[in-house]
C-alpha positions in Angstrom: -97.9 25.8 -185.6 -100.5 24.5 -188.1 -100.4 20.7 -188.0 -102.8 20.2 -190.9 -101.7 18.0 -193.8 -100.9 20.3 -196.7 -102.2 18.8 -200.0 -101.1 20.3 -203.4 -103.6 19.9 -206.2 -103.4 21.1 -209.8 -105.4 24.4 -209.9 -107.2 23.7 -213.2 -107.8 21.0 -215.9 -109.0 17.5 -216.0 -106.6 16.1 -213.4 -107.7 18.9 -211.1 -111.4 17.9 -211.5 -110.7 14.2 -210.9 -108.6 15.0 -207.9 -111.3 17.2 -206.3 -113.9 14.5 -207.0 -111.8 11.9 -205.2 -111.3 14.2 -202.2 -115.0 14.9 -201.9 -115.8 11.1 -202.3 -113.5 10.7 -199.3 -115.9 12.8 -197.3 -113.5 15.8 -197.0 -115.2 19.2 -197.3 -113.6 22.4 -198.3 -114.4 25.5 -200.4 -112.5 26.0 -203.6 -114.1 29.0 -205.2 -112.9 30.5 -208.5 -109.3 31.9 -208.2 -108.8 30.5 -204.7 -105.3 29.3 -204.2 -105.6 27.9 -200.7 -108.4 26.3 -198.7 -108.8 24.6 -195.4 -111.0 21.6 -194.8 -113.9 22.0 -192.3 -114.0 18.4 -191.3 -110.5 16.9 -191.8 -107.1 18.1 -190.7 -105.9 19.2 -194.1 -105.5 22.3 -196.2 -105.3 22.5 -200.0 -102.9 24.4 -202.2 -103.9 24.9 -205.8 -100.8 25.0 -208.0 -99.5 24.5 -211.5 -98.9 20.8 -212.0 -95.2 21.3 -213.0 -94.6 23.0 -209.6 -96.2 20.3 -207.4 -93.2 17.9 -207.2 -90.9 20.8 -206.2 -93.3 22.2 -203.6 -93.6 18.7 -202.0 -89.9 18.1 -202.1 -89.2 21.4 -200.5 -91.8 20.8 -197.7 -94.1 23.7 -198.7 -96.7 21.0 -199.3 -96.7 17.6 -197.5 -98.3 15.6 -200.3 -99.6 16.3 -203.8 -101.7 14.8 -206.6 -100.0 15.0 -210.0 -99.4 13.0 -213.1 -96.7 10.4 -212.8 -95.1 11.8 -216.0 -94.5 15.1 -214.2 -93.0 13.3 -211.2 -90.5 11.5 -213.3 -89.7 14.5 -215.5 -89.1 16.8 -212.6 -87.0 14.2 -210.7 -87.5 15.7 -207.3 -87.0 13.9 -203.9 -90.5 12.7 -203.4 -92.1 9.3 -202.8 -95.1 7.9 -204.7 -97.4 7.1 -201.8 -100.3 5.7 -203.8 -101.4 5.2 -207.5 -104.8 6.7 -208.0 -105.8 5.1 -211.3 -107.4 8.2 -213.0 -106.2 10.7 -215.6 -104.5 8.0 -217.5 -102.5 9.1 -220.5 -99.3 8.3 -222.4 -96.3 10.2 -223.6 -95.8 9.5 -227.3 -93.7 10.5 -230.2 -95.7 11.7 -233.2 -94.6 12.7 -236.7 -96.3 14.3 -239.7 -99.1 12.2 -241.0 -97.6 12.2 -244.5 -94.2 11.0 -243.3 -93.2 7.4 -243.9 -92.4 5.7 -240.6 -90.8 2.2 -240.5 -89.8 1.8 -236.9 -88.0 3.2 -233.9 -84.7 3.5 -235.9 -86.4 6.3 -237.9 -86.0 8.6 -234.8 -82.2 8.5 -235.2 -80.8 12.0 -235.9 -84.1 13.8 -236.3 -85.3 16.9 -234.3 -88.0 16.4 -231.7 -89.9 19.1 -229.9 -91.1 18.3 -226.3 -91.9 19.6 -222.9 -90.5 16.3 -221.4 -86.8 16.3 -222.4 -85.7 14.1 -219.4 -88.2 11.3 -220.3 -87.5 11.6 -224.0 -83.7 11.5 -223.7 -83.9 8.6 -221.3 -86.0 6.7 -223.9 -83.7 7.5 -226.7 -80.6 6.5 -224.7 -82.2 3.2 -223.7 -82.7 2.4 -227.3 -79.3 3.5 -228.5 -80.6 6.5 -230.4 -79.6 10.2 -230.6 -81.9 13.0 -231.6 -81.9 16.8 -231.4 -84.3 17.6 -228.6 -86.0 21.1 -228.6 -87.5 21.8 -225.2 -90.6 24.0 -225.4 -93.6 24.5 -223.2 -97.1 24.5 -224.6 -98.4 24.1 -228.2 -95.9 21.3 -228.9 -98.0 19.9 -231.7 -97.5 22.9 -233.9 -93.7 22.5 -234.0 -93.4 20.4 -237.2 -95.8 22.6 -239.2 -93.7 25.7 -238.5 -90.4 24.0 -239.2 -89.1 23.8 -235.6 -88.8 20.0 -235.5 -89.4 16.8 -237.5 -91.5 15.2 -234.7 -93.0 15.9 -231.3 -93.1 14.1 -228.0 -96.1 15.0 -226.0 -98.9 13.7 -223.7 -101.7 11.9 -225.5 -105.1 10.9 -224.2 -107.4 10.3 -227.1 -105.1 11.3 -229.9 -107.6 13.9 -231.4 -105.2 16.8 -230.8 -102.5 15.1 -232.8 -104.9 14.3 -235.6 -106.2 17.9 -235.8 -102.6 19.1 -236.2 -101.8 16.6 -239.0 -99.7 14.3 -236.8 -99.7 10.5 -236.2 -98.6 8.7 -233.1 -95.7 6.3 -233.8 -94.1 5.4 -230.4 -95.3 5.3 -226.8 -92.4 6.1 -224.5 -94.2 6.3 -221.1 -97.6 5.5 -219.6 -98.9 7.7 -216.9 -101.7 8.1 -214.3 -102.4 10.4 -211.4 -100.3 9.5 -208.3 -100.3 10.8 -204.7 -96.7 11.9 -203.9 -95.4 12.6 -200.4 -92.3 14.4 -199.0 -89.6 12.2 -197.5 -89.5 13.9 -194.1 -93.1 13.9 -192.8 -93.4 14.2 -189.1 -95.4 11.6 -187.1 -98.5 13.8 -186.9 -98.7 14.5 -190.6 -97.8 10.9 -191.4 -100.8 9.8 -189.3 -103.1 12.1 -191.2 -101.7 10.8 -194.5 -102.4 7.3 -193.4 -106.1 8.2 -192.6 -106.3 9.9 -196.1 -104.9 6.8 -197.8 -107.4 4.6 -195.9 -110.3 6.7 -197.3 -108.8 6.8 -200.8 -108.4 3.0 -200.9 -112.0 2.5 -199.6 -113.3 4.7 -202.4 -111.2 2.9 -205.0 -112.4 -0.5 -203.8 -116.0 0.7 -204.1 -115.5 2.0 -207.7 -114.0 -1.3 -208.8 -116.7 -3.5 -207.3 -120.5 -4.0 -207.5 -122.9 -5.4 -204.9 -125.1 -8.1 -206.3 -128.3 -9.6 -205.0 -130.2 -12.6 -206.5 -132.8 -15.2 -205.8 -132.3 -18.9 -206.5 -133.8 -22.2 -205.6 -132.0 -23.9 -202.8 -131.0 -26.7 -205.1 -128.9 -24.2 -207.0 -127.3 -22.5 -204.0 -124.1 -24.6 -204.0 -123.5 -24.0 -207.7 -124.1 -20.3 -207.4 -121.9 -19.8 -204.3 -119.1 -21.6 -206.1 -119.3 -19.0 -208.8 -119.5 -15.9 -206.6 -116.2 -14.8 -205.1 -117.5 -12.7 -202.2 -115.3 -10.7 -199.9 -115.1 -13.8 -197.6 -118.1 -15.9 -198.8 -121.5 -15.0 -200.2 -124.4 -14.3 -197.8 -127.3 -16.7 -198.1 -130.7 -15.6 -196.7 -133.8 -17.8 -196.7 -136.8 -16.3 -198.5 -140.5 -16.4 -197.4 -141.2 -18.8 -200.2 -140.1 -22.3 -199.2 -137.2 -23.8 -201.1 -135.8 -20.4 -202.2 -133.0 -18.1 -200.9 -131.5 -14.7 -201.6 -127.8 -14.6 -202.2 -125.7 -11.4 -201.7 -122.1 -10.9 -202.8 -119.6 -8.5 -204.2 -118.2 -8.8 -207.8 -115.2 -7.1 -209.3 -116.1 -4.8 -212.3 -113.6 -6.6 -214.6 -115.3 -10.0 -214.0 -118.9 -8.7 -213.9 -120.5 -9.9 -217.1 -118.8 -13.3 -217.3 -120.0 -14.0 -213.7 -123.5 -12.8 -214.5 -123.7 -15.2 -217.5 -122.6 -18.1 -215.3 -125.1 -17.2 -212.5 -128.0 -17.2 -215.0 -126.9 -20.6 -216.3 -126.7 -21.9 -212.7 -130.3 -20.9 -212.0 -130.1 -17.4 -210.6 -133.2 -15.1 -211.0 -134.1 -11.5 -210.2 -130.5 -10.4 -210.2 -130.0 -6.8 -208.8 -126.7 -4.9 -209.2 -126.1 -2.0 -206.8 -123.2 0.5 -206.8 -121.1 0.6 -203.7 -120.3 4.0 -202.2 -117.5 3.0 -199.8 -115.9 -0.4 -199.2 -113.9 -0.9 -196.0 -111.6 -3.9 -196.3 
């Protein structure tokens, strides 16, 4: 019996591209030629199934795939018996209600009694119920944005990334009902062998994510400024200080989180740091 971890990935689209990029950054090699629906890794105990995103939660719940990468919005909408093993942080989007751009909108109460077209009836109905509202929900798949212009509905509820698709169809976003990102889901009955492989995969993913969120920094500074500089730098444990050939000077090495980067750089310069170099990190083992 094949003991590989079976990983379901969306077969096309932006989420597919981001998922494949992550897998390759984890050092896992496999061939995914055009039209290929299944592929086995040459250097990791895993095989990949390329599926429609809507089908992934069901395949994982049924045990056809052991884990899958899919949008959280799909996981919640399909409501299958799966577990979110890890949040991946990419392919972020939101599920929003939008109405015709010419329509006056005063607030959420304006959704009472109107008709809304969507591919996400479960999420939409939950949102309406939570807010004490009732609406006529039309479940459709694909081309949701066209519904108001052909008289099918008064509004739509659909996935939004930049909002350009809504604008091009004469719509305006009025309510955000759910925020989503890619997640790694797992079946609830993995055997010990496949759970062990999943743990190894998660270790690699977390190392890649940590590297993306941090930068390696090197700088030179007079020894008189070292204490002030090391107080500023967070470091994984503490900054590394290495004496330079020039007396009275040292090189300081550390890691900075991307979110704090520019504020810390400004503080370092004020403290006397010079020759600051910033280097991307490929992997970060914590």
